[in-house]
Structures are given as C-alpha cells and as structure tokens.
C-alpha positions as CSV (number, residue, x, y, z in Angstrom):
1,M,0.0,0.0,0.0
2,N,1.4,3.4,-1.0
3,K,1.4,6.0,1.7
4,K,0.5,9.5,0.6
5,P,3.4,11.9,1.4
6,T,2.9,14.5,4.1
7,F,3.0,18.2,3.2
8,K,6.4,18.4,4.9
9,E,7.7,15.4,3.0
10,L,6.6,17.0,-0.3
11,L,8.4,20.3,0.6
12,N,11.6,18.4,1.4
13,G,11.5,16.4,-1.9
14,D,13.9,16.8,-4.8
15,Q,11.1,18.0,-7.2
16,P,9.8,21.5,-7.0
17,I,6.4,22.0,-5.4
18,L,4.2,25.0,-6.3
19,V,2.0,25.7,-3.3
20,D,-1.2,27.8,-4.0
21,F,-2.6,29.3,-0.9
22,F,-6.2,30.2,-1.8
23,A,-9.6,30.9,-0.3
24,T,-12.9,29.6,-1.7
25,W,-14.5,33.0,-1.5
26,C,-11.6,34.7,-3.4
27,G,-12.5,35.7,-7.0
28,P,-8.8,35.9,-8.2
29,C,-8.1,32.5,-6.6
30,I,-11.0,30.9,-8.4
31,A,-9.9,32.6,-11.7
32,M,-6.4,31.0,-11.2
33,N,-7.8,27.5,-11.3
34,P,-7.6,26.9,-15.1
35,A,-4.0,28.4,-15.1
36,L,-3.0,26.1,-12.3
37,Q,-4.3,23.1,-14.1
38,E,-2.3,24.1,-17.1
39,V,0.9,24.6,-15.0
40,A,0.3,21.1,-13.5
41,K,0.3,19.7,-17.0
42,N,3.4,21.7,-18.0
43,I,5.4,20.5,-15.1
44,S,4.1,16.9,-15.0
45,G,7.0,14.6,-14.0
46,K,9.2,17.5,-13.0
47,G,7.1,19.1,-10.2
48,K,3.8,19.2,-8.5
49,V,1.0,21.8,-7.7
50,I,-0.6,21.7,-4.3
51,K,-3.5,23.8,-3.2
52,I,-3.9,24.9,0.4
53,D,-7.2,26.5,1.6
54,V,-6.2,29.2,4.0
55,D,-9.5,29.1,5.9
56,K,-9.1,25.4,6.6
57,N,-5.4,25.7,7.3
58,S,-5.1,29.2,8.9
59,K,-2.3,28.3,11.3
60,M,-0.2,26.9,8.5
61,A,-0.9,29.9,6.3
62,A,0.1,32.3,9.1
63,D,3.3,30.2,9.8
64,M,4.2,30.3,6.1
65,G,3.8,34.1,6.0
66,V,0.7,34.2,3.8
67,M,-0.7,37.8,4.0
68,G,-3.2,37.6,1.2
69,V,-4.6,35.3,-1.4
70,P,-3.7,34.0,-3.8
71,T,-0.2,33.5,-2.6
72,F,2.2,31.2,-4.5
73,M,5.3,29.6,-3.1
74,V,7.8,27.1,-4.6
75,F,9.8,24.7,-2.4
76,K,12.5,22.2,-3.3
77,N,14.7,20.2,-1.0
78,G,13.0,22.0,2.0
79,K,14.0,25.5,0.8
80,K,11.6,28.2,-0.2
81,L,12.6,29.4,-3.6
82,Y,9.7,31.7,-4.4
83,H,7.0,33.6,-2.5
84,E,4.7,36.1,-4.1
85,A,1.1,37.1,-3.8
86,G,-1.3,38.0,-6.6
87,T,-2.4,36.4,-9.8
88,K,0.2,35.1,-12.2
89,T,0.2,33.8,-15.8
90,V,0.7,30.1,-16.7
91,V,4.1,31.1,-18.2
92,Q,5.2,32.9,-15.0
93,L,4.3,30.0,-12.7
94,T,5.7,27.4,-15.0
95,D,9.0,29.3,-15.3
96,V,9.2,29.8,-11.6
97,V,8.6,26.1,-10.9
98,L,11.1,24.9,-13.5
99,G,13.7,27.4,-12.4
100,N,13.7,29.6,-15.5
101,V,13.4,32.8,-13.5
C-alpha cells in the first residue's frame, strides 16, 4: 500500500512543489484554477502543484507568511525558492517552478 506523502515530505522532496494558498471566497483565486491546471500539465513529471485552503489551514498559512490570497510559493529540498502574492500567468508560474526565473 502506497502511503501518501505529508506536506512536509513534499516540501523536502527533490522535485519543485508549487503551493497555491487560496480561499474559496476569493475571486482571483477561483480565476487562477484553469491556469494552475495548465501549470500542472506543463510540469508533469518535473514538479507538483498543491492547493492549500487558508480558511481550513489558517495556522499553516500564518506560519508560512501568507498575508493575502492567492499566494504562491515554490519549495525544493526543503527550501523556499519563491514567495509572491497575486495572480500570475501560466508562463510565469511554469518558469518559476522549473527554475527559469
């Protein structure tokens, strides 16, 4: 039986992880969903996209320094490589995850 990795295990992995901190009531967050699906396709096999609802995970969001939504972070090998709030394009997020920035 395959055990699903924990959030911490994903962040410490050797593949980049794009974390989308969002809220269900946030219009820009909802508008980002198609772009995030496209990013997930673009980075398939090279990285992952994870969505974290800030209302259900408020302590984690606060601990991670999320001040507004949407906020995007990229982690690899346990290190935060990117942290920025606001909407982004598919190209911007793909480039950030794959290290082209």
